C-alpha positions in Angstrom: 2.3 -9.7 22.6 -1.0 -7.8 22.5 -2.2 -6.5 19.1 -2.8 -2.7 19.1 -5.2 -0.9 16.9 -4.1 1.9 14.7 -6.0 4.4 16.8 -4.2 3.2 20.0 -0.8 3.5 18.3 -1.6 7.0 17.0 -2.7 8.0 20.5 0.5 6.7 22.0 2.6 8.5 19.4 0.8 11.8 20.1 1.4 11.3 23.8 5.1 10.5 23.1 5.5 13.6 21.0 3.5 16.2 23.0 3.2 14.7 26.5 0.1 14.5 28.7 -1.2 18.0 27.9 -0.8 18.7 24.2 -2.6 21.6 22.5 -5.9 20.5 20.9 -4.8 21.8 17.5 -1.4 20.1 17.7 -3.2 16.8 18.5 -5.6 17.2 15.6 -2.9 18.0 13.1 -0.6 15.2 14.2 -3.6 12.7 14.3 -4.6 13.6 10.8 -1.0 13.4 9.5 -0.6 9.9 11.0 -4.0 8.7 9.6 -2.9 10.0 6.2 0.4 8.0 6.6 -1.6 4.9 7.5 -3.8 5.3 4.4 -0.8 5.8 2.2 0.9 2.7 3.6 -2.3 0.6 3.1 -2.5 1.8 -0.5 1.1 0.9 -1.2 0.6 -2.5 0.4 -2.4 -3.2 -1.8 -0.5 -2.1 -4.9 2.4 -4.4 -3.9 0.0 -7.3 -3.4 -1.7 -6.7 -6.8 1.7 -6.6 -8.4 2.7 -9.9 -6.8 -0.5 -11.5 -8.0 0.1 -10.3 -11.5 3.7 -11.6 -11.4 2.6 -15.0 -10.0 -0.1 -15.3 -12.7 2.4 -14.6 -15.5 1.1 -11.2 -16.3 3.4 -8.2 -16.7 3.9 -5.3 -14.3 5.0 -2.4 -16.4 5.2 1.3 -15.4 7.7 3.0 -17.7 6.3 6.4 -16.9 6.6 5.7 -13.1 2.8 5.8 -12.7 2.5 2.3 -11.2 -0.2 1.3 -13.6 -0.7 -2.4 -14.5 -0.2 -3.3 -18.1 -1.0 -6.8 -19.3 1.2 -8.1 -22.1 -0.5 -9.8 -25.0 -0.9 -13.5 -24.5 1.8 -15.6 -26.2 1.5 -19.4 -26.4 4.0 -21.1 -24.1 4.6 -24.0 -26.5 5.3 -21.8 -29.5 3.2 -24.0 -31.7 -0.1 -23.5 -33.5 -3.4 -25.1 -32.4 -5.1 -24.8 -35.8 -5.4 -28.6 -36.1 
């Protein structure tokens, strides 16, 4: 299966929506909306990847206010003991 670029897929979607002779303004508006959607999807994917890395490394992912911000919890020793010697 050939891999299509984002621009190719966007052009195919514009053709599917408006046909062979779309108005230039309609093409522009739809093209910009689709590019915005792609940027949003990429940002969400990056955020998910960062969250997964934080989870895998034992860090916390907290967003009580729904902001999606990363918050690292203070380090706590895994063995529960003291290393004072």
